[in-house]
C-alpha positions in Angstrom: -3.9 -15.9 -18.2 -6.3 -13.1 -18.9 -6.2 -10.2 -16.4 -9.6 -8.7 -17.1 -12.2 -7.9 -14.5 -16.0 -7.5 -14.7 -17.9 -5.6 -12.1 -21.4 -6.7 -11.4 -23.3 -3.8 -10.0 -23.0 -0.1 -10.9 -23.8 1.7 -7.6 -21.9 4.4 -5.8 -19.5 2.0 -4.2 -18.5 0.4 -7.5 -18.1 3.8 -9.0 -16.2 5.4 -6.2 -14.0 2.5 -5.0 -14.0 -0.6 -7.2 -13.6 0.8 -10.6 -10.8 3.3 -9.7 -9.0 0.6 -7.8 -9.0 -1.8 -10.8 -7.7 1.0 -13.0 -4.7 1.5 -10.8 -4.1 -2.1 -9.6 -1.0 -3.8 -11.0 -1.9 -6.9 -13.0 -5.6 -6.0 -13.4 -7.7 -4.2 -15.9 -11.4 -3.3 -15.9 -12.9 -4.8 -19.1 -16.6 -5.2 -18.5 -19.5 -3.9 -16.5 -22.8 -5.6 -15.7 -26.1 -3.9 -14.8 -29.7 -4.9 -15.1 -30.2 -1.7 -17.0 -28.2 -1.4 -20.3 -28.0 2.4 -20.2 -26.5 2.3 -16.7 -23.9 -0.3 -17.7 -22.9 1.7 -20.8 -22.6 5.0 -18.9 -20.6 3.3 -16.1 -18.3 1.6 -18.7 -17.7 4.9 -20.5 -16.9 6.8 -17.3 -14.4 4.2 -16.1 -12.8 3.0 -19.3 -14.3 -0.5 -19.6 -14.7 -1.6 -23.2 -17.8 -3.7 -22.7 -21.2 -3.2 -21.1 -23.7 -5.9 -20.4 -27.3 -6.2 -19.2 -27.1 -10.0 -19.4 -25.1 -11.7 -16.6 -24.6 -15.0 -18.4 -23.3 -13.2 -21.5 -20.8 -11.3 -19.5 -19.6 -14.5 -17.9 -19.0 -16.0 -21.3 -16.7 -13.1 -22.2 -13.2 -14.6 -22.8 -11.6 -11.4 -21.7 -13.1 -11.7 -18.2 -11.1 -13.8 -15.8 -12.2 -12.2 -12.5 -15.6 -11.0 -11.3 -16.2 -8.4 -8.5 -19.7 -8.6 -7.2 -21.0 -5.3 -5.8 -24.8 -5.7 -5.9 -27.1 -5.1 -3.0 -26.5 -7.7 -0.2 -29.4 -10.0 -0.9 -28.5 -10.2 -4.6 -25.0 -11.7 -4.2 -25.9 -15.4 -4.7 -26.9 -15.4 -8.4 -23.7 -13.6 -9.8 -21.4 -15.7 -7.6 -23.0 -18.9 -8.9 -22.9 -17.6 -12.5 -19.2 -16.8 -12.2 -18.5 -20.3 -10.8 -20.4 -22.0 -13.7 -18.3 -20.0 -16.1 -15.0 -20.8 -14.5 -14.4 -17.2 -13.3 -12.7 -16.3 -10.0 -15.0 -14.1 -7.9 -14.5 -11.5 -5.3 -17.8 -10.7 -3.5 -18.5 -7.7 -1.4 -19.5 -8.3 2.2 -21.6 -9.7 3.7 -20.9 -12.7 1.5 -24.6 -13.6 1.8 -27.7 -12.9 3.8 -28.0 -16.5 5.0 -25.6 -19.2 6.0 -27.2 -21.6 3.5 -26.5 -19.1 0.6 -22.9 -18.6 1.8 -22.3 -22.3 1.9 -23.8 -22.8 -1.5 -21.4 -20.2 -2.9 -18.4 -21.9 -1.3 -19.5 -25.3 -2.6 -20.1 -24.0 -6.2 -16.7 -22.3 -6.4 -14.9 -25.4 -5.0 -16.7 -27.7 -7.5 -15.7 -25.3 -10.3 -12.1 -25.0 -9.2 -12.3 -21.2 -8.9 -11.3 -19.0 -6.0 -14.0 -17.2 -3.9 -13.0 -14.1 -2.0 -14.9 -11.8 0.4 -14.5 -8.0 0.2 -12.9 -7.1 3.6 -10.6 -4.3 2.4 -9.3 -3.4 5.8 -7.2 -6.6 5.7 -5.1 -4.7 3.1 -4.5 -1.6 5.1 -0.7 -1.4 5.8 -1.2 -0.4 9.5 -3.5 -3.2 10.3 -1.2 -5.6 8.6 1.6 -4.3 10.8 -0.6 -4.6 13.9 -1.3 -8.2 13.0 2.4 -8.9 12.5 3.3 -7.4 15.9 0.6 -9.5 17.6 1.7 -12.7 15.9 5.3 -12.0 16.7 4.4 -11.9 20.4 5.6 -8.3 20.8 2.4 -7.2 22.5 2.0 -10.3 24.6 -1.4 -11.9 24.8 -4.2 -9.5 23.9 -6.5 -9.1 26.9 -9.0 -6.7 25.4 -9.6 -4.9 22.1 -11.9 -2.3 20.6 -12.9 -1.4 17.0 -15.3 1.3 15.8 -16.6 2.2 12.4 -19.2 4.9 12.8 -20.4 7.5 10.2 -20.7 11.2 10.6 -24.0 12.9 9.7 -24.7 13.4 6.0 -25.2 16.8 4.5 -28.8 18.0 4.1 -30.4 16.3 1.1 -27.6 13.7 0.8 -29.6 10.8 2.2 -28.1 7.4 2.7 -25.2 6.1 0.7 -27.6 4.0 -1.4 -31.4 3.9 -1.3 -31.5 0.1 -1.1 -29.7 0.2 2.2 -33.0 1.2 3.9 -34.9 -1.7 2.3 -34.9 -4.8 4.5 -35.4 -7.2 1.6 -32.2 -5.9 -0.1 -30.0 -4.8 2.9 -31.0 -7.6 5.3 -29.8 -5.4 8.3 -28.6 -1.8 8.9 -25.3 -0.4 10.0 -24.0 -3.8 11.1 -23.9 -5.0 7.5 -22.4 -1.7 6.4 -19.6 -1.1 8.8 -20.0 -3.4 11.9 -19.2 -6.5 10.0 -15.9 -4.9 8.8 -15.0 -4.1 12.4 -15.6 -7.7 13.5 -13.6 -9.2 10.7 -10.8 -6.7 11.3 -10.5 -8.0 14.9 -10.5 -11.6 13.6 -7.8 -10.7 11.2 -5.5 -8.8 13.5 -5.9 -11.2 16.4 -5.8 -14.3 14.1 -8.5 -15.7 16.3 -12.2 -16.8 16.1 -15.2 -15.3 17.8 -16.8 -17.8 20.2 -19.7 -15.7 21.7 -21.5 -12.4 21.1 -23.6 -10.1 23.2 -25.2 -7.1 21.6 -27.5 -4.1 21.8 -29.0 -2.2 18.8 -31.6 0.5 18.2 -33.5 -1.6 15.7 -36.8 -1.1 17.4 -36.5 2.7 17.5 -34.2 3.6 14.7 -35.4 6.1 12.0 -35.3 3.2 9.4 -36.7 0.5 11.7 -36.6 -2.4 11.6 -33.0 -1.8 10.4 -30.6 -0.6 13.1 -28.6 2.6 12.9 -26.6 1.9 16.1 -25.1 -1.2 17.5 -22.6 -2.1 20.2 -21.4 -5.7 20.5 -19.2 -7.5 23.0 -17.2 -10.4 21.5 -15.3 -13.3 23.2 -12.5 -14.9 21.2 -11.2 -18.4 21.6 -7.9 -17.4 23.2 -9.8 -15.3 25.8 -9.7 -11.8 24.3 -12.7 -9.7 25.1 -13.5 -7.1 22.4 -16.0 -4.3 21.8 -17.4 -3.3 18.4 -19.2 -0.1 17.9 -21.0 1.2 14.8 -23.3 4.2 14.8 -24.8 6.4 12.1 -24.9 10.2 12.2 -22.4 11.0 15.1 -20.0 13.9 14.6 -16.3 13.1 14.4 -16.3 9.3 15.1 -12.9 8.0 16.2 -12.9 4.8 14.0 -9.9 3.4 15.9 -8.6 -0.1 16.5 -7.2 -0.6 20.0 -5.4 -3.6 21.3 -4.5 -4.0 25.0 -1.8 -6.6 25.4 0.0 -7.8 28.5 3.3 -6.3 27.2 2.2 -3.4 25.0 -0.7 -1.3 23.7 -1.3 -0.8 20.0 -3.7 1.7 18.5 -4.4 2.5 14.9 -6.0 5.9 15.0 -8.7 7.0 12.5 -7.8 4.0 10.2 -11.1 2.2 9.9 -12.6 3.7 6.8 -12.9 3.3 3.0 -10.0 5.7 2.5 -6.5 4.6 3.4 -5.1 6.8 6.2 -4.3 6.7 9.9 -1.4 6.4 12.4 -0.2 3.4 14.4 0.7 4.0 18.0 2.7 1.5 20.0 3.1 2.0 23.7 5.6 -0.4 25.2 7.4 -1.3 22.0 10.9 0.1 21.2 10.4 0.7 17.5 9.6 3.6 15.1 6.0 3.6 13.9 5.1 5.4 10.7 1.9 6.3 8.9 0.4 5.0 5.6 2.6 5.3 2.5 1.3 8.1 0.2 -1.0 6.9 -2.5 -1.9 3.6 -0.9 -5.4 2.3 -1.9 -6.7 -0.7 0.0 -9.1 -1.7 -2.8 -6.3 -1.8 -5.4 -4.1 -3.8 -3.0 -7.1 -6.2 -2.5 -7.4 -6.7 -6.2 -3.7 -7.3 -6.6 -3.7 -9.8 -3.7 -6.7 -11.6 -5.1 -5.0 -12.0 -8.5 -1.8 -13.2 -6.8 -3.6 -15.8 -4.8 -5.3 -17.1 -7.9 -2.0 -17.4 -9.7 -0.4 -19.1 -6.8 -3.4 -21.5 -6.3 -4.2 -20.5 -2.7 -7.2 -19.0 -1.0 -7.4 -15.2 -1.1 -7.4 -12.9 2.0 -10.3 -12.9 2.9 -11.7 -16.2 1.6 -15.2 -17.5 1.1 -14.8 -19.3 4.5 -14.0 -15.9 6.1 -17.1 -14.6 4.5 -19.2 -17.5 6.0 -17.7 -16.9 9.4 -18.8 -13.3 9.3 -22.3 -14.3 8.1 -22.5 -16.5 11.2 -21.2 -13.7 13.4 -23.7 -11.2 12.0 -26.6 -13.7 12.6 -25.4 -14.1 16.2 -25.1 -10.3 16.7 -28.7 -9.7 15.5 -30.0 -12.7 17.5 -28.2 -11.5 20.7 -29.7 -8.0 20.3 -33.2 -9.4 19.6 -33.2 -11.8 22.5 -31.0 -10.1 25.1 -28.9 -13.2 25.4 -25.3 -14.1 24.7 -25.1 -16.2 21.5 -22.5 -18.9 21.2 -20.6 -19.5 18.0 -18.6 -22.5 19.2 
C-alpha cells in the first residue's frame, strides 16, 4: 500500500506542524501539496520536500502516490476536500473543527463510510504521552471516580506587528468562531479523551459582544457536565501572559495534573498526588503530530477507526455549537 500523503492547505500550521511531522513520521512520506494558488503550492512543496504541487484538488486526488490526505484549510472549507478524498478512495485526516455545521460533519462521515475510507479528526493532544498516561491511570481506577476536572489552552500576547496566527481566523465566514475553534475545542476533546466520557451539558460565557474581533470571541469559559457526573471547567483566552495550560483531574483517590502540556509543542510534566509511582516527563524528541500520522496509518492498515475518528469530530462540532448557544442565550444547553 502506498504511504504517500497530500496536504490540502499551505498556511502556517501546515508549514510549521504538519509537513515537518510527515517528514519524520515512520511509515509516512509527504508527496504532494494542494493550494488554490499554484505558486504557493510549488513554494511549499520545494520547502518541505514534496515532489508534486497541485492547484487542482481533483487532480491531486487522482495521484496514485497519494494514499492519505491531511486537510488543513480554513475551518469553513473542510467539506470539499474531505468529500473529494472520499470519492477518490483516499483516507483523510481533517483538522478540527471537523466542520462548521453538524450537517456537514455528518455528510463527511457518510461519504467516507460509503467509500470505505477512514476519516480522522486532528486532535493531536490525544497523542501526547502524558495525556495517554493520565487516561490509562483513570481507566485503571487508580484515581477513583473523577469528581472535577479543568483544562486550559490560552495564548500569550503576540509580539508587536505579529498579528493573529492566520488572517482568516478573524473572518467569521471562514473561522466560524474565535478562540473556541482554535484552542477551546482541543481542551474539551482532551477531557473527553482522558475521562473516556461524553459531555451531557454545557454552560458558557464569552466576550463575543465586546472582543476586539467581534463577533468572534477572544475569551471563553465553559462548565461541562459529563455522563458519569464529572464537572469540568474549560478556559481559553487570547493575549494573557504566561498561561498555565494545564490539565487537572480531581479523583476520589488521587489528583492528577499535567502541567504546561496543552500546546502544539510536546512538553510538560505529570504530577500524581496519592499514587505510589514514579512519574516522568515527555521523552525527548516526541512530536504529537508525527505520532498522530503514525497512529492514523496504523489504524487504516488494521481496518479500525483512528483516534480521533470522524464521530469524535462530530461530537465536538455538537459541543462547540452548544457552547456558543449557551454563551449567547445564558442558558445551560443539553447534549443528551
